[in-house]
C-alpha positions in Angstrom: 101.2 42.8 -5.4 103.4 41.1 -8.3 104.2 38.4 -5.9 100.7 37.7 -5.1 100.0 37.5 -8.9 102.8 35.2 -9.3 101.5 33.1 -6.6 98.1 33.1 -8.0 99.2 31.8 -11.5 101.2 29.1 -9.9 98.3 27.9 -7.7 96.0 27.9 -10.6 98.6 25.8 -12.5 99.0 23.4 -9.7 95.3 23.0 -9.3 94.7 22.5 -12.9 97.6 19.8 -13.3 96.1 18.1 -10.1 92.4 17.9 -11.5 93.8 16.6 -14.6 95.7 14.0 -13.1 92.6 13.0 -10.9 90.6 12.7 -14.0 93.1 10.6 -15.8 93.6 8.2 -12.7 90.1 7.8 -11.9 89.1 6.5 -15.5 87.1 9.5 -16.6 88.9 9.9 -19.9 87.7 7.1 -22.2 90.2 4.5 -23.1 87.9 2.3 -25.2 88.3 2.1 -28.9 84.5 2.6 -29.0 84.3 5.6 -26.6 83.2 9.1 -27.6 85.9 11.8 -28.0 86.3 14.4 -25.4 85.0 18.0 -26.4 88.5 19.2 -27.7 90.0 15.9 -28.6 89.1 16.0 -32.4 89.9 19.7 -32.7 93.4 19.1 -31.1 94.1 16.0 -33.3 93.1 17.8 -36.5 95.0 21.1 -35.6 97.9 19.2 -34.7 98.0 17.0 -37.8 97.4 20.0 -40.3 100.2 22.0 -38.7 102.6 19.0 -38.9 101.6 18.4 -42.5 102.1 22.1 -43.3 105.5 21.9 -41.8 107.1 18.6 -42.7 105.2 17.0 -45.7 107.3 16.8 -48.8 106.6 19.5 -51.5 106.8 19.4 -55.2 105.7 16.9 -57.8 105.3 12.9 -57.4 108.6 11.5 -58.6 106.7 8.4 -59.8 105.2 9.0 -63.4 101.2 8.8 -63.8 101.0 5.7 -66.1 98.7 2.8 -66.0 101.2 0.5 -64.6 102.1 2.7 -61.7 98.5 3.3 -61.0 98.0 -0.6 -61.0 101.0 -0.9 -58.9 99.5 1.5 -56.4 96.3 -0.3 -56.4 98.1 -3.8 -55.6 99.8 -1.9 -52.7 96.6 -0.6 -51.4 94.9 -3.9 -51.6 97.8 -5.4 -49.8 98.3 -2.9 -47.0 95.3 -0.5 -46.8 91.9 -2.1 -48.1 91.4 -3.7 -44.5 91.1 -0.4 -42.8 90.2 1.9 -45.7 88.1 -0.1 -47.9 87.5 -0.8 -51.6 85.9 0.8 -54.5 82.6 -0.1 -52.8 83.3 2.9 -50.4 81.5 2.8 -47.1 79.7 -0.5 -47.5 83.1 -2.2 -47.9 84.1 -1.2 -44.4 85.7 -4.4 -42.7 84.9 -5.5 -39.1 88.4 -4.1 -38.2 87.5 -0.7 -39.5 84.2 -0.7 -38.0 86.0 -1.6 -34.7 88.6 1.1 -34.7 88.5 4.5 -33.1 88.5 6.9 -34.8 87.0 5.0 -37.6 89.2 5.1 -40.7 88.0 6.8 -43.6 86.7 4.7 -46.5 88.8 6.3 -49.2 86.2 5.7 -52.2 83.7 7.6 -50.2 86.1 9.8 -48.2 89.1 10.1 -50.4 92.3 12.2 -50.4 92.4 13.3 -54.0 92.2 16.8 -52.9 94.9 16.7 -50.6 98.5 17.4 -51.9 100.3 14.1 -52.4 103.1 15.1 -50.0 100.6 15.1 -47.2 99.5 11.6 -48.2 103.3 10.6 -48.3 103.6 12.1 -44.9 100.9 10.1 -43.6 102.0 6.9 -45.1 105.5 7.2 -44.1 104.9 8.4 -40.5 101.4 7.2 -39.6 99.0 9.3 -37.6 99.3 9.0 -33.7 96.1 7.8 -31.6 94.2 6.9 -35.0 95.3 3.3 -35.7 97.0 4.6 -38.7 100.6 2.7 -39.0 103.7 4.2 -40.3 104.8 2.4 -43.4 108.4 3.7 -43.9 109.9 0.7 -42.2 108.0 -1.6 -44.5 107.6 0.0 -47.9 110.3 1.7 -49.9 109.9 5.4 -50.7 109.0 4.4 -54.4 106.1 2.3 -53.1 104.9 5.1 -50.8 104.9 7.3 -53.7 103.3 5.1 -56.0 100.5 4.5 -53.4 100.2 8.3 -53.1 99.9 8.4 -56.9 96.9 5.9 -56.8 95.1 7.8 -54.1 95.5 11.2 -55.7 93.9 9.6 -58.8 91.5 7.1 -57.5 88.5 8.9 -58.5 89.4 9.3 -62.2 91.3 6.2 -63.1 91.8 5.1 -66.6 90.0 2.0 -67.8 92.7 -0.7 -66.9 93.4 0.8 -63.5 89.7 1.2 -62.8 89.2 -2.7 -63.5 92.0 -3.3 -61.1 90.5 -1.1 -58.4 87.1 -2.7 -58.7 88.9 -6.3 -58.1 90.3 -5.1 -54.7 88.9 -7.0 -51.8 89.6 -6.5 -48.1 
């Protein structure tokens, strides 16, 4: 009886793997950037990202002090590296053709910001990127201080002091 159970489990695994293989090689799974996600795709991506952030994101305070100069430096980095995908102070209306063509569509951070996220989560995303999303890893391009400076801006982008707000309003993508 136990032998039959084990053979049944093995058969289910083999048939499931064969069906998954057939689905993949017949082009049933959308590969186009404008394709719709499979039913469990969005759930799996969100769940994996949250678990990774909870496990690996830096904890503790941002080592970059909250000053106008640092916020403006973060805005400059954002304008240079992020605005093309994540938009400007105008929010959704500032989405570039690049952003509109990506899948998943990147959040327009003035509308769908990350101010509520722990800064360590934002730092982890900036350093490592997000698989299957178009979000690149910046660790090889930006210094740790630049990444934390960007995170500082993103944490405070909804409540900027006047000089930083003026710089933010001037960002173009």
